[in-house]
N, C-alpha and C positions, 0 to 999 in steps of 0.2 A: 514536550509539555511548554519544552516553551517557545519554540513556533508557537504556537497552537496561543501562548500571552501574551504575545505579540502579534499575533493580529485582533485577537482579540482588542487590545490597549494601546497598540503605541498608531499614528498615522501610519500607511503602508505606500508604494505611494505606485507598485505597479503589482494590483491579483493572482498575477497569470507565474506569477514568480516566482509570492509562495506558493500556489494549489500545486507546484511542482516541487517546491521543497518539500510540501506534510507529502503527493504523492512516494517522493523517493523515499525519504526518516520509514515511510508504513513498511513499503515494500521491502525495503532491505531490513529492518526488524524483523517479519516475517520471514523472513527468508533465514536466516540468521538463526529465531530460536525454533525453528521445523527440523534448520539441517545441524542441531545440538539433538534434538531426539535421534536423525535418522543414523547422529554418531551411534546415539546406545544401540539401534538398532544394530548393528554390525558390529558394536561387541558381542556383544549378548548372540551374534549368531553369525560370528567365524566361523569361516571359511564352507558355508552354504552361500553360495553361490545366487543362488537361483531366488532367495529371503533378500538379502540383498539386492539383490537387482529387482526386485519386483518394489523395495521399498526406496531405493534412490528413483525413482520411474512416477511412486509414489511423487515423491518429494521436488523432484521438474511439474508433475502436474500442478502443482498447489501455488509451487511458485509465477507456473506462469498464470497459469491462474488468476492468479490478487496480480497482478501485473493488467493480464485486458481486464478489468477491471476499471482502470485507470483514465481509460484511456474517455471516455462521457465525465468523467468528472471535471475536470479541466477548462472545460468552457462550463464551468454552473456556476463558476465563483463573476461578482462583478461586486463594479463600485456601486455605493451608499450615495447618493447626489453628488456631493464635491464635498464630500466628509473626512476624503479619506481611508476609512475603514471597507473591508467589505464584504459580504453576504454571500451566501452560499445558498443557491436557488433546486431546492432537490427536487427532480422532477417522478414524484411514486407511483402514475400512470402508469409503467413499464418500467421491467426492467432494465438498467445501460446495458450489462454484460446478451445479451440479448442483443 
């Protein structure tokens, strides 16, 4: 939220660095919250390796796809004229991951 507030209100020299910071913070928060769920599953199904490995695989897939979505977002940010503010152009015609 702090990065988003800075992005909306204060002048930014480079929109690409701001986009990278937003992508990394979202990937880390997504991975951390889903990791907590994974640890809960491991605690509930302690000793059942099939269930533990299956949910670990699902966690890896979830983290991987959340990182794969960010590949197209990096080039969507640009500066608004000479205002030192960033704008994200979203393309709705196609999915970024496709």
